[in-house]
C-alpha positions in Angstrom: -7.3 9.5 -9.7 -5.1 11.4 -7.3 -4.8 8.3 -5.1 -2.8 6.6 -7.9 -0.2 9.4 -7.9 2.8 8.3 -5.8 4.5 10.4 -3.1 8.2 10.4 -3.7 11.3 12.3 -2.9 12.8 14.6 -5.5 15.9 12.4 -6.2 13.6 9.4 -6.8 11.6 11.4 -9.4 14.8 12.6 -11.1 16.0 8.9 -11.4 12.6 7.8 -12.8 12.7 10.6 -15.4 16.2 9.8 -16.4 14.9 6.3 -17.2 12.3 7.9 -19.5 15.0 9.7 -21.5 15.2 13.0 -19.6 18.6 14.6 -19.0 19.5 17.0 -16.2 20.2 20.3 -17.8 20.9 22.3 -14.7 20.2 22.7 -11.0 18.9 26.0 -9.8 18.8 26.3 -6.0 16.9 23.2 -4.8 15.2 22.5 -8.2 16.5 20.2 -11.0 15.6 21.1 -14.6 15.4 18.1 -16.9 14.8 18.0 -20.6 13.9 15.3 -23.0 15.7 15.9 -26.3 13.5 13.7 -28.4 10.2 15.4 -27.3 11.6 18.8 -26.2 9.6 18.5 -22.9 11.0 20.2 -19.8 10.3 19.1 -16.2 11.2 21.0 -13.1 11.6 18.8 -10.0 12.0 20.2 -6.5 14.7 18.4 -4.5 14.2 19.9 -1.0 16.4 17.5 1.0 14.5 14.5 2.4 11.0 16.0 2.0 8.4 14.2 0.0 6.9 15.9 -3.0 3.2 16.5 -2.5 0.6 14.9 -4.7 -0.4 18.1 -6.5 3.2 18.8 -7.4 3.7 15.3 -8.5 0.7 15.6 -10.8 2.2 18.8 -12.2 5.6 17.1 -12.9 3.9 14.1 -14.6 1.8 16.5 -16.7 5.0 18.4 -17.7 6.6 15.2 -18.9 3.7 14.2 -21.1 3.7 10.7 -19.5 0.6 9.0 -18.2 0.5 8.3 -14.5 0.7 4.6 -15.2 3.8 5.0 -17.4 5.4 7.1 -14.7 4.7 4.5 -12.0 6.3 1.8 -14.2 9.6 3.9 -14.2 9.8 4.0 -10.5 
């Protein structure tokens, strides 16, 4: 299952979540906080420059959004 989880940069994840209806609420340090107003879900995405987000962190972000892995991959 973890092999299906993509490894992306933080800005790519933010763009994908914006397609899913999430809106950037604020940026705190090197983390972007997004909220989906229709579902009240909140996701926190690290944007540490050009570093890739590790698989475990990606799994956590996807879980926070309430999306399935397949639905998230379609947004990329």
